[in-house]
C-alpha positions in Angstrom: 11.5 42.9 13.8 9.6 46.2 14.3 5.4 46.3 14.5 4.0 48.9 12.3 0.3 48.3 13.9 -3.0 46.5 12.6 -4.4 46.6 9.4 -7.9 44.9 8.3 -9.1 44.2 4.6 -12.6 43.5 3.6 -13.5 41.5 0.4 -16.8 41.1 -0.6 -18.6 38.4 -3.3 -18.9 40.5 -6.6 -22.3 38.3 -6.9 -23.5 38.4 -3.1 -22.5 41.4 -1.3 -23.6 40.1 2.1 -20.8 37.6 2.0 -17.6 38.7 2.5 -14.1 37.8 4.2 -13.1 40.2 7.0 -9.4 39.8 8.2 -7.0 41.6 10.7 -3.5 41.4 10.8 -0.3 42.9 12.2 2.4 44.6 10.0 5.9 44.2 10.6 9.0 45.2 8.9 12.3 43.2 9.0 15.9 44.2 9.7 16.5 43.9 5.9 13.5 46.6 5.3 10.9 43.8 4.3 7.1 44.3 5.0 5.8 40.9 6.3 2.8 39.5 8.2 1.3 35.9 9.0 -2.4 35.9 9.1 -4.1 34.1 12.2 -4.7 30.6 11.7 -8.7 31.1 11.6 -8.5 33.4 8.5 -5.9 30.6 6.9 -8.5 28.0 7.2 -11.3 30.2 5.8 -8.9 31.0 2.6 -8.0 27.5 2.5 -11.9 26.4 2.4 -11.9 28.1 -0.8 -8.9 25.6 -2.3 -6.7 29.1 -2.4 -3.0 28.0 -1.6 -1.2 30.1 0.9 2.4 29.8 1.9 5.1 29.9 5.0 8.0 31.8 5.7 10.1 28.5 4.8 11.1 27.8 8.3 10.6 24.5 9.7 6.9 24.2 11.6 6.1 27.7 10.3 2.5 28.2 10.0 0.9 29.0 6.6 -0.4 32.7 5.8 2.8 34.4 5.6 3.4 37.2 3.3 6.2 39.5 2.2 6.8 42.4 0.2 8.8 45.5 -0.2 6.6 48.1 0.6 3.4 48.2 2.9 1.3 48.9 0.1 2.1 46.0 -2.1 2.0 43.7 1.0 -2.0 44.9 1.5 -2.2 44.5 -2.3 -0.8 40.8 -2.4 -3.6 40.0 0.6 -6.2 41.7 -1.0 -5.6 39.8 -4.4 -5.3 36.4 -2.2 -9.0 37.1 -0.6 -10.3 38.4 -4.1 -9.4 35.1 -5.6 -11.3 33.2 -3.2 -14.6 34.7 -4.6 -13.0 34.4 -8.3 -13.7 30.8 -8.7 -16.1 29.4 -10.8 -17.5 25.4 -10.9 -16.7 24.0 -14.1 -17.6 20.5 -13.2 -19.1 18.4 -10.7 -20.0 14.6 -10.2 -20.3 11.8 -8.1 -17.2 9.5 -7.6 -16.6 6.3 -5.8 -13.2 6.6 -3.6 -12.0 3.0 -3.1 -9.0 0.9 -2.0 -8.0 -2.7 -1.2 -5.5 -4.4 0.6 -4.7 -8.1 0.0 -2.4 -10.1 1.6 -1.8 -13.9 0.5 1.5 -15.8 -0.6 0.7 -18.9 -2.8 1.8 -20.7 -6.0 -0.1 -22.5 -8.6 0.0 -25.6 -10.4 -0.2 -25.4 -14.3 -3.6 -26.5 -14.0 -4.2 -23.2 -11.9 -4.7 -25.1 -8.6 -3.4 -23.3 -5.5 -0.6 -24.6 -3.5 1.3 -23.5 -0.7 4.9 -22.8 -2.1 7.1 -23.8 -5.1 8.5 -26.9 -3.3 4.9 -28.7 -3.3 4.2 -31.1 -6.0 1.8 -33.5 -4.5 -1.1 -31.6 -6.7 0.3 -31.4 -9.8 3.3 -29.9 -11.5 4.3 -26.4 -10.3 3.8 -23.3 -12.9 7.1 -21.5 -12.3 6.5 -19.4 -14.8 4.0 -17.4 -12.6 6.2 -18.5 -9.4 4.7 -16.7 -6.3 1.6 -15.0 -6.4 1.0 -12.1 -3.8 -1.7 -9.4 -3.2 -0.8 -5.8 -2.7 0.7 -6.7 0.4 3.8 -9.0 -0.2 4.4 -11.7 2.4 7.6 -13.4 2.4 9.9 -15.4 4.7 11.2 -11.9 6.2 8.3 -10.2 6.0 5.1 -12.5 6.8 1.5 -11.7 7.6 -1.5 -13.0 7.9 -3.6 -13.9 5.0 -6.3 -11.4 4.4 -8.6 -9.0 2.4 -9.2 -5.4 3.4 -11.9 -3.1 1.5 -12.7 0.6 1.6 -15.4 2.5 -0.4 -16.8 5.9 0.1 -18.9 8.1 -2.4 -17.6 11.8 -2.9 -18.8 14.9 -4.5 -15.8 15.9 -6.8 -16.0 19.6 -7.8 -13.4 21.0 -10.1 -13.2 25.0 -10.1 -11.4 27.5 -12.1 -9.6 30.8 -10.7 -9.3 34.1 -12.3 -5.5 33.3 -12.8 -6.1 30.5 -14.8 -5.3 28.0 -12.5 -8.0 24.8 -11.6 -8.3 23.2 -8.5 -10.1 20.2 -7.5 -12.2 19.7 -4.2 -13.6 16.3 -2.8 -16.4 16.6 -0.1 -18.1 13.1 1.4 -21.4 12.6 -0.5 -24.3 14.0 1.3 -27.7 12.7 -0.2 -29.3 16.2 0.8 -30.2 18.8 -2.0 -29.4 18.7 -5.6 -30.2 15.8 -8.1 -28.8 13.2 -5.4 -32.3 13.2 -3.8 -33.3 10.4 -5.9 -35.1 7.1 -5.1 -33.3 5.3 -8.0 -29.9 5.8 -6.1 -30.4 3.1 -3.8 -26.7 1.7 -3.8 -25.1 5.1 -3.7 -27.2 5.8 -0.3 -26.6 2.4 0.9 -22.4 3.3 0.4 -23.1 6.7 2.3 -24.4 4.7 5.2 -21.2 2.4 5.9 -19.5 3.9 8.9 -16.4 3.6 11.0 -14.0 3.0 7.9 -10.9 4.5 6.5 -8.7 3.2 3.8 -6.2 0.4 4.4 -2.6 1.4 6.3 -0.5 2.4 3.3 -2.9 1.6 0.6 -3.6 4.7 -1.6 -7.1 5.3 -2.8 -8.5 5.2 -6.4 -11.9 6.6 -7.7 -14.0 6.1 -10.4 -17.1 7.9 -11.6 -20.3 6.6 -10.0 -23.2 4.5 -11.4 -25.5 2.8 -9.6 -24.4 -0.6 -11.1 -20.8 0.4 -10.1 -22.1 1.3 -6.3 -23.9 -2.4 -6.5 -21.0 -4.0 -7.2 -19.4 -2.4 -4.4 -22.4 -3.0 -1.9 -22.3 -6.9 -2.9 -18.4 -7.0 -2.3 -18.9 -5.5 1.1 -21.7 -7.8 2.2 -19.7 -10.5 1.0 -16.6 -9.6 3.4 -19.0 -9.1 5.9 -20.6 -12.5 5.9 -17.1 -14.0 6.0 -15.9 -12.0 8.5 -19.0 -12.6 10.7 -18.5 -16.4 10.3 -14.9 -16.6 11.1 -15.7 -14.2 14.3 -18.4 -16.8 15.2 -16.3 -19.9 15.0 -15.6 -19.7 18.6 -14.0 -22.4 20.6 -12.1 -25.1 19.0 -14.9 -27.4 19.9 -17.5 -25.2 18.0 -15.0 -25.2 14.9 -14.6 -29.0 15.2 -18.3 -29.3 14.9 -18.5 -27.2 11.8 -15.8 -29.2 9.9 -17.6 -32.5 11.1 -20.7 -31.4 9.2 -18.9 -31.0 6.0 -19.4 -27.6 5.4 -17.5 -24.9 4.1 -17.5 -20.9 4.7 -16.6 -20.6 1.2 -16.7 -22.6 -1.9 
């Protein structure tokens, strides 16, 4: 593959000429006579920050930012159009959403009176409801796939923005909610800001997140759930030695009703 030399393209925002993208790249010619280039990784990151898609040459582990055309003029035009697309987008909707996920693991059965029992063979607490059969959380637990019983929760507020582009496409961006700037600076959004302050969390392994539009009442629901799970976790973590656990049992108190 022959190298033809370095090219440079600069495209400015039509609404703000001081805001621009300026890139340099090497143009090559393949043995088939095709003009090609692959943009620098730094330039690829800038372009993709506008939610504009870039492509590879199709090879395994190839970098994004590959362009190919029949002529050098067409190659430069293709790259210019991509840069112009970055500045063509218009914000068509923006709202605050709550991303959340739950992972629960509990394998049990129910009696006809909805009493929890350990398995279908247990009959000391009433007749088994065989229509319902085994109950599981989001994680299925059985003899070949045993798990500890547990509950995990994830919640985080985001800005959700939808943009339209000159070619008619629409794309959605998610940015972690920031309380600085815009209508988000509002003392009535106490629970939203509370959720923002939860740190060091990630969705449960293998559990996809869902989303709902934010309201303060919905944020309050997640805050209360977070507090409840933290209280339970803290109580269990502080049980300590078997002697301390026996003392708690002897008091007749329970961690949960």
